[in-house]
N, C-alpha and C positions, 0 to 999 in steps of 0.2 A: 585433567581433565574437569571440564564444563560441564552441571548437571541440568536438567531441564528446568529446574525451578529458579536457578540463579543466572548464569554465564553461557546458557545454550548457543546465542546466537552472537557470539562475542570472537574467537579465532575465525581470522580469513586467510585469504593469497592472493591469487592473479583473477581474470577479468576476464569478461566478453561483452560485446556491446551491438545490439539491433534495435531498429525500430521497425514500430505499425502503424498503419492510419485507417478510423474508421469513422465516416460522419453519418450523418442520418439527412435525409431530405424528410420536409414537412410542411404542413401548412399552418401550422402553429405559429404561434409568437415567437419561438428562438428555438436553435437546436447547438448542440455542443460542435465543434470541430477540435478533432484530440490527436494528441501524439502520444507516441511511449517512448521512453528509453528507459534503458539501465543496464549494471555488469553487473557481473554474477564472480563471487569471490573465490571459484573452484579455477585449478588449473586449467581444463580445456575451457575451449572458447564454443568447444561442440554443440552442449545443451541448448543456450541463449539460440544459437545460429537454426538447429535444427526447432523448435518450439519456443515464438519470439514472445509467447505467453511468460517465460520463465525465465528467470536471471538467479541462478541458485538457487536456494531454499525459497525465493520470491516467489508468488504467482499473479497475475494479474486477469482481465478482460474489459472489454468495453462493448455493450452492447445496447441493441435499442426494441424497443418493441410501442407502437400505435405513437402516445403523447408522451413515450420516458424514453431519454436516453440514463443509462444504467453505468456506473463505473467502479470497480472494486480491486484493491489488495490484499496481498494474505501474504507474510512472513511466519513462512514453518520455524518449531524451534529446534537450533540446529543439535543440540544437547543431545535427542534421542539416538544421534550415530553411537554413543558410549551404550546405547542397546543394539546394535544392531539393527536401525531401522532408518532409511531414507525419509529426511524429513522434507524435501523436496514434494512428496507424494501425498501430504495431507492439502496444504496448502493448494497443491495442483489441481487435486479432485475436489476441494471444498469451493473454488472459483469457478470451476468446470460445472458444478451443479449450480451455482447461485445463476450465473450465464444461461445455463438451461432454463431454470425455472423465469428469466426474462424472456428469452425468445419464444417461450410456449405461454408467457401470459397469467405463469402462476405466482402474480405479484400485485403489490397494491404500494403505486408510487411511494404514496405519503408513510409507508411503513418501512420502511427498510431495514429495520432490527427483526423484524419477521420474514425477511428473505434472507437474511441471513442465518436465521434458524431454520427455517426449508433447506438450504442448502448443507447445512450441518446433518439435521435427520436424512436426509438421503443420504452422505456417509455412516450414519450408525444402523442403516438399512440397508446397506452393501452386501452381497455374498460373499463379497471377497475382503476377509479380513483387511481392517487398516488399524494402523496405532501412529500416533504423533499428535503434535499440538502447532495451535498457528493464531496471530493475532490477524484482526480482518479490519478493511474501512468499504463501509459500501457507501455511495454517491448516488443521487437519481436526481436529475432536474425534470419538473413535470413542467413540458413544453408550452402546455393549454395556458399555467398561472404562473408561467417563470419563477416557479418556485424550487428550490433547491432541499431535499428532504436527506439527511445522512444518518450514517451509526457506525459509531468506532467504536473497536473491543480493542485496548493495549494500545502501543505507542505507535504504530503508523496513524496515518493521520492524514489531512487536509488542509487547506487555507484558500478562502477567498479573496483576490487581489482587485481592488478599485480604485483608479487613477494614483497607483503607487503605495498602495497603504493597503497593509490587511486589514479586512472588516469584519471578518466572520473566520473561527479556525476552530479544529476538535480539541477536544481535551485529552492529554494522554491520560493513560488506566493504566495503574501499577499497584503491585501489592507490597513489593518497598524494592528496591533501588535495582534496575536492570530484570525485572522480574514484572513482564506485565503480562493484562491481564489475557487470556486465550482461551479458544475451542480445542478442547482434548478427545481424543478417543484412545487414552492407556489401556496397554493389556492386561489383563484380570490381574496378574501376579506384583503391577505396580500400580494399581487404582489408589491405595492410599496414601501414596506418596506424590501424585502427580496434582499438579492446578488443574482445574477444571471450573473457568467458566461458563454462563449461562449467554447465549445469544443476547439474552432481554437482559444483561447486564452491560452491553453494549453503550455508551454516550448518544443521544438521538437528539435533533435541531432540525429546526426550519428558517429558511432565509427566504427574502424578496432578493430575487435577482436583477440586475441592470443587463443590455445588449451593454458587450464590452468587457466585462468581468470575464479573470482569470480565474479558473479554479487548477489548485494543484494538489494531486493524489497522491501520496507515495508511501513507502516503506521505512521504517527508523533508519536504514544506511543514506537518506537523505539529509535528516531532521539530526542526528548524529553529530556529522560533519558538516554544514554548512547553517548559519544562525541566519535570521528573518532577514539581516541588513542585506548578506551577501545574497540571498536567493532573490530578494527583490531587485537589488544589484543587475544580476542577469536578466530579470523577467522586464525591465525598463528597459531593452536593446529591443524587445518585440512589438514591432512598428504598426502590424495590422493581424487579421484573423485569417491569413490565407495559410494553406497547411504548410509549405514550403517554409517559414516563418516560426511556424511552431516547432517543425520539427529539429531546425536550427537550433532554435532556444532549447527545446528539453534536450537534445542531444549536451549541448554545453552544461546544462547543469548539471547532469550526469557526470559528464567526465572532470568537471571540480571537485563535484563530491568524492569521486574515486582517486584525486591525485590529493586530494586534502585526508582520507580517507587511512593513505601512507605514509602522511609526515609526522614524522617523530617528534618532531621540536614544534608540533602545529597543537595551541590550547584549544582543542575544540570544543563542541557544545557537550559532548559526552563527556570529556575529560575535567569540563566545569561542574558537572553534576555530579560527576565522580568524588571530586574535592569535598563535594558537599555532603557527601555519604560517607566522609572519613576513608577514601583509597584516592591516594598518592598517584595518580594516571596523567601521562601527558601523551600527546600527539593525538591524529586521527581513530577510529574508530573504521578497523577496514571490516568488512560488509558485503551485502549483499545490498542491491540497489536498484530501484524499481519507482521510474515518476512516470504519471500521466500528465499530462500538460493539455489544459482545454480554454477553449473560450468563448464564450456566451455569444451566437452573432443572429439576426434576424434575417440573415441573408437567404 
């Protein structure tokens, strides 16, 4: 049995895949063209096909308001199933709350951690009891200043790629191996034993972008199964900022990560990190995979 605090997001089985696309029109310096792809670890593909923002226990959103494009991913902690709780509900509602804040203009572009905190507070005030926990990553493009503002809590994350090189990326936050920082709403009887970090604990940063920069935001299902060089190799096939090109590339990335996650002989980034922590692990790490792939364009 996997605990909420340690291996809650490790067991996995089958897959599903779908894509969504959102782009914004603007008179500002730049905008994002984005596509989303992912796979669920669950047996049935129905969940992802019915709600394209959900891949198993992962959730995401892409939204815009005035001069800001906002992306978010969250990874629900699967160990809650041991307590009879559906982990996907927490990540789904957290991302939905953040998306609502964006669409109603209740956020400041250069303060993504506050946006995450506001979404989390919405869950705390929900009249319907909710329990669970999740990592989260929020990425905001301020179009008027061509600046990226980010907040990352846990082991989801992002990277900015320019001319084939990673020029900026998130820092992973772990309490100890496979135990990432996470927002939580535990049942009263488990409050003392469950990790509960604050949105304000998120690693935040700002970074000036250039036209043509690639922003990849994803849950750990990607990063635990594909090293940077493999991700960059696939991104090198992206020839332009057209939606069809982005869609094809993000699909290929998700598919590669999925295939590697089920390879028992593959020495994955997750297995390498496990070895460093004294665990004799080989193979990929089956998990939900969610990838948002965006290009900064001035079109």
